C-alpha positions, -999 to 999 in steps of 0.1 A, spaced: -263 -218 76 -298 -214 62 -289 -186 36 -310 -190 6 -278 -183 -18 -264 -215 -1 -293 -236 -8 -295 -224 -45 -262 -232 -54 -266 -267 -38 -297 -274 -57 -281 -260 -90 -253 -280 -89 -270 -313 -80 -293 -309 -106 -266 -301 -130 -254 -337 -122 -290 -352 -126 -290 -335 -162 -256 -353 -170 -231 -326 -162 -200 -329 -139 -202 -296 -122 -172 -285 -99 -181 -261 -71 -152 -237 -58 -159 -225 -23 -137 -203 -2 -130 -213 32 -114 -191 58 -110 -222 82 -91 -246 58 -58 -258 74 -41 -262 39 -44 -245 6 -71 -268 -9 -94 -298 -4 -113 -318 -26 -145 -339 -20 -176 -354 -34 -209 -343 -22 -237 -364 -38 -218 -365 -72 -210 -329 -74 -170 -322 -69 -164 -296 -45 -131 -278 -43 -126 -257 -13 -99 -231 -14 -82 -214 15 -93 -176 14 -93 -146 36 -126 -144 62 -153 -124 51 -179 -128 77 -182 -115 110 -155 -88 109 -156 -52 104 -166 -33 71 -132 -20 63 -113 -53 69 -140 -73 52 -140 -50 22 -100 -54 22 -107 -93 24 -134 -97 -4 -108 -77 -25 -81 -101 -20 -104 -130 -21 -103 -140 -59 -65 -136 -61 -58 -157 -28 -83 -184 -44 -67 -184 -78 -32 -189 -60 -45 -217 -43 -63 -233 -71 -30 -234 -89 -15 -257 -61 -45 -280 -63 -51 -310 -88 -75 -289 -107 -50 -264 -116 -50 -276 -152 -85 -285 -159 -101 -269 -188 -136 -260 -181 -165 -259 -204 -182 -229 -189 -178 -206 -160 -208 -199 -139 -208 -175 -107 -229 -160 -82 -234 -123 -71 -232 -113 -44 -202 -109 -39 -190 -85 -69 -155 -97 -62 -152 -128 -81 -148 -113 -116 -109 -119 -114 -113 -155 -105 -141 -158 -134 -120 -143 -158 -89 -162 -153 -109 -196 -158 -127 -184 -186 -95 -173 -204 -76 -207 -194 -102 -228 -209 -115 -205 -239 -149 -209 -226 -180 -187 -222 -195 -174 -188 -227 -169 -170 -230 -145 -142 -263 -148 -121 -272 -114 -104 -293 -115 -74 -282 -83 -58 -273 -52 -77 -245 -39 -55 -238 -9 -48 -269 4 -62 -289 -6 -34 -267 5 -6 -269 40 -22 -308 39 -27 -312 31 9 -290 60 19 -259 40 37 -235 53 10 -232 84 -8 -217 84 -44 -184 94 -34 -148 73 -34 -161 42 -19 -190 40 -43 -166 45 -72 -146 17 -60 -174 -6 -56 -187 5 -89 -154 -3 -107 -152 -38 -94 -190 -46 -101 -183 -33 -137 -151 -53 -141 -174 -83 -129 -199 -77 -155 -173 -73 -184 -163 -109 -176 -198 -124 -183 -211 -133 -218 -246 -135 -203 -261 -121 -173 -290 -136 -156 -313 -115 -136 -344 -119 -111 -368 -103 -129 -377 -80 -161 -377 -50 -140 -339 -54 -135 -335 -59 -173 -331 -22 -179 -302 -16 -157 -278 -38 -180 -290 -25 -213 -259 -5 -221 -235 -33 -210 -257 -57 -231 -249 -33 -263 -219 -49 -270 -215 -79 -294 -217 -112 -277 -234 -101 -246 -270 -109 -234 -291 -101 -203 -319 -124 -194 -343 -132 -167 -331 -161 -149 -360 -170 -123 -345 -183 -90 -350 -219 -83 -355 -243 -54 -356 -281 -53 -379 -303 -37 -366 -308 -1 -377 -336 24 -390 -328 58 -363 -345 79 -374 -325 111 -360 -293 129 -341 -287 159 -366 -261 165 -399 -270 180 -428 -246 184 -447 -268 204 -421 -267 231 -422 -230 233 -444 -198 240 -459 -198 204 -476 -230 209 -512 -230 195 -508 -197 177 -508 -191 139 -472 -185 136 -456 -159 110 -421 -171 105 -388 -155 90 -358 -176 84 -329 -159 68 -304 -127 70 -315 -100 95 -295 -70 82 -301 -37 70 -313 -47 32 -342 -63 52 -356 -31 74 -370 -55 96 -377 -30 125 -414 -27 111 -418 -65 120 -410 -57 156 -434 -27 155 -460 -53 138 -455 -75 167 -460 -50 193 -492 -40 175 -505 -75 178 -494 -84 211 -529 -87 223 -539 -112 196 -529 -143 215 -537 -165 185 -508 -150 164 -469 -152 170 -437 -143 152 -407 -165 149 -373 -151 135 -346 -177 128 -312 -165 114 -283 -142 119 -271 -110 105 -259 -75 115 -290 -65 130 -301 -99 148 -290 -91 180 -303 -53 179 -337 -69 169 -336 -95 197 -328 -70 223 -356 -43 209 -381 -72 215 -371 -79 248 -371 -44 259 -404 -39 247 -416 -71 266 -430 -90 236 -441 -123 248 -454 -131 212 -418 -131 196 -393 -159 197 -358 -156 180 -339 -187 175 -301 -190 158 -297 -204 121 -301 -237 116 -290 -259 88 -307 -254 55 -319 -291 56 -342 -283 87 -362 -254 66 -388 -278 55 -393 -291 91 -392 -257 103 -418 -242 79 -442 -274 86 -449 -261 121 -456 -225 107 -485 -210 90 -472 -177 72 -438 -169 57 -426 -134 63 -405 -113 34 -391 -81 44 -372 -56 21 -363 -21 33 -384 4 12 -354 26 1 -345 -1 -24 -353 7 -61 -342 -24 -77 -364 -57 -82 -357 -85 -57 -373 -120 -54 -357 -132 -23 -348 -169 -20 -369 -173 11 -402 -165 -9 -393 -196 -30 -391 -217 1 -422 -204 15 -438 -213 -15 -425 -249 -18 -436 -255 18 -471 -241 10 -470 -212 32 -485 -180 19 -466 -147 25 -468 -113 44 -444 -90 24 -434 -56 33 -409 -47 3 -403 -17 -18 -428 1 -40 -428 -11 -76 -412 -42 -68 -420 -72 -93 -427 -94 -64 -457 -76 -53 -476 -84 -87 -467 -118 -86 -479 -125 -51 -513 -108 -56 -517 -122 -91 -511 -159 -78 -530 -153 -47 -504 -164 -23 -502 -137 2 -508 -101 11 -481 -73 4 -476 -39 21 -456 -12 0 -460 17 22 -438 8 49 -465 16 73 -470 -6 106 -506 1 104 -509 -12 70 -489 -45 77 -508 -49 109 -542 -48 91 -528 -73 61 -515 -99 87 -547 -97 105 -566 -105 72 -540 -130 62 -543 -149 96 -581 -150 92 -581 -159 54 -558 -190 59 -582 -205 82 -609 -204 56 -592 -206 24 -583 -244 20 -566 -239 -14 -539 -215 -6 -512 -239 0 -520 -255 -32 -514 -221 -48 -483 -216 -33 -471 -249 -41 -483 -248 -78 -467 -214 -83 -434 -230 -70 -435 -260 -94 -446 -235 -124 -420 -208 -120 -390 -220 -98 -375 -255 -109 -340 -260 -107 -346 -282 -140 -354 -248 -160 -324 -230 -145 -300 -254 -156 -313 -260 -191 -314 -220 -194 -278 -219 -180 -264 -246 -201 -280 -232 -233 -262 -202 -227 -229 -215 -224 -228 -234 -257 
């Protein structure tokens, strides 16, 4: 899979090893035949625990399974060789919001501190987008999220704009909220199973989107953009990944007869540098109804690969100022296909004359988004 969360957790755990720590990564696995399995991945101990399936199933069943997830994992943990390990600290990543009971059990059994990495303030963003009211389902998810927050000693958010959301939580003694920048380790170009030169986008300036295609991304505007630019034979769009909207977007592009759009299934994270080396601009998309701040992991991977970005994001998002200040792309916050078209054309023209844009992207990646800094910050908070 090419989800940014999987890449981030891989890079974080491997950097912990490089800094002399001995991390164990606990992963739920719906396809595991036995209750647990342990393996070593480049010095990282990985404990897989059999757990309910939470992907590619209906919303109601997914909610039930995610609620049961930490309890099933804890039961299978107690059957594993690591059942009696005393941990020096517990770090977990949200989404999902349902891991609080597991984190709490590990924290209490080891009398250690805990660090929650928040990358998605749920269910707030779902309400912001009009996908959920503030009725019973919202109150259920809100209670789950609050319990998760109560387990943490420190919460690391993506940007300063998200800190006020946790101001009341942080008033209790011993709690702290801080900005923990996203991170991404250097990755070699080992090639990619996707070859642009062998497809209809050969010779074009390629705008690439790689990652989840769901309701949170609001990607309809990107198909509108492609239609507006269908007569520009020098520009093409490549969409790589999966998600709840992937098939619908693919069908929409086909129905409109867009020959400047190519869809491909998700690829392994190791192939991402090889994919981006064939492209020219990275696309960031967030539904404009979001009210929280978000710096998607794919933005980091674009920066690391030297790709300037075309961003269609919610107004007021801290990411807009970051992109503009660093000179690493163009940002649309009015969710207008006309505005996005104008910015896309400007960006396509600029990258042919601006020879320093790739260097600025890589410099921003090195300055702000290193896993070294993230590990040092987390380790300090667990002392």
